[in-house]
C-alpha positions in Angstrom: 154.3 89.7 -67.6 154.7 90.7 -71.3 153.8 87.1 -72.5 150.7 87.0 -70.3 149.6 90.5 -71.6 150.2 89.5 -75.2 148.2 86.3 -74.8 145.3 87.9 -72.9 145.1 90.8 -75.3 145.1 88.4 -78.3 142.1 86.6 -76.8 140.3 89.9 -76.0 140.9 91.2 -79.6 139.7 87.9 -81.1 136.5 88.3 -79.0 135.9 91.9 -80.1 136.4 90.9 -83.7 134.1 87.9 -83.5 131.4 90.0 -81.8 131.7 92.4 -84.8 131.2 89.4 -87.1 134.7 89.9 -88.6 136.8 87.1 -87.0 140.5 87.4 -87.6 142.3 85.1 -90.1 145.6 85.8 -88.4 146.7 87.8 -85.3 150.2 88.7 -84.4 150.5 90.3 -80.9 153.7 91.3 -79.2 154.0 92.9 -75.8 157.1 94.7 -74.7 157.6 95.6 -71.0 159.8 98.6 -70.1 161.5 98.5 -66.7 162.8 101.8 -65.2 164.6 102.6 -62.0 162.1 104.2 -59.6 163.5 105.3 -56.3 165.7 102.5 -55.0 164.2 99.7 -57.1 162.9 98.8 -60.5 159.4 99.0 -61.8 157.5 98.1 -65.0 156.6 101.6 -66.3 155.3 100.9 -69.8 153.8 98.0 -71.7 153.6 98.3 -75.4 151.3 96.2 -77.4 152.0 95.8 -81.1 149.3 94.1 -83.2 149.3 93.1 -86.9 146.1 91.3 -88.1 144.6 89.8 -91.1 140.8 90.5 -91.0 138.3 90.5 -93.8 135.6 93.1 -94.3 136.9 95.7 -91.7 138.7 99.0 -92.4 141.6 100.4 -90.4 139.3 102.8 -88.5 136.9 100.1 -87.3 139.8 97.8 -86.5 141.5 100.4 -84.4 138.2 101.0 -82.5 138.0 97.2 -81.8 141.7 97.1 -80.9 141.2 99.9 -78.3 138.2 98.2 -76.8 140.2 95.0 -76.4 142.9 97.0 -74.7 140.4 98.4 -72.2 138.7 95.1 -71.6 141.7 92.7 -71.4 142.0 91.5 -67.8 145.8 92.0 -67.7 145.3 95.6 -69.0 142.8 96.1 -66.2 145.3 94.8 -63.7 147.9 97.2 -65.0 145.6 100.2 -65.3 146.7 103.3 -63.3 150.1 101.6 -62.5 151.6 101.0 -66.0 151.3 103.1 -69.1 149.8 100.9 -71.9 150.6 101.8 -75.5 148.9 100.3 -78.5 150.0 100.1 -82.1 147.6 98.2 -84.3 147.4 97.7 -88.1 145.8 95.5 -90.6 148.1 93.3 -92.8 
């Protein structure tokens, strides 16, 4: 699940950056899933996306805006919405 989310988010962020006319030189995206005991079983409760990017001509504020838009529009994020807390940490290299 984490691998699928990282891949999907990476494509969504690449798209957001390209539409902004600031395509990334490099993107590093890592997703970490947290499983917790809920009732008698286990459940994914949190997905944490960590992003480090090399992008020309964009400041941290604009980058964060685009990173948040990608989080909201990523199909895997949409599938997890209202079931799993999604955290995002994004920074420019």
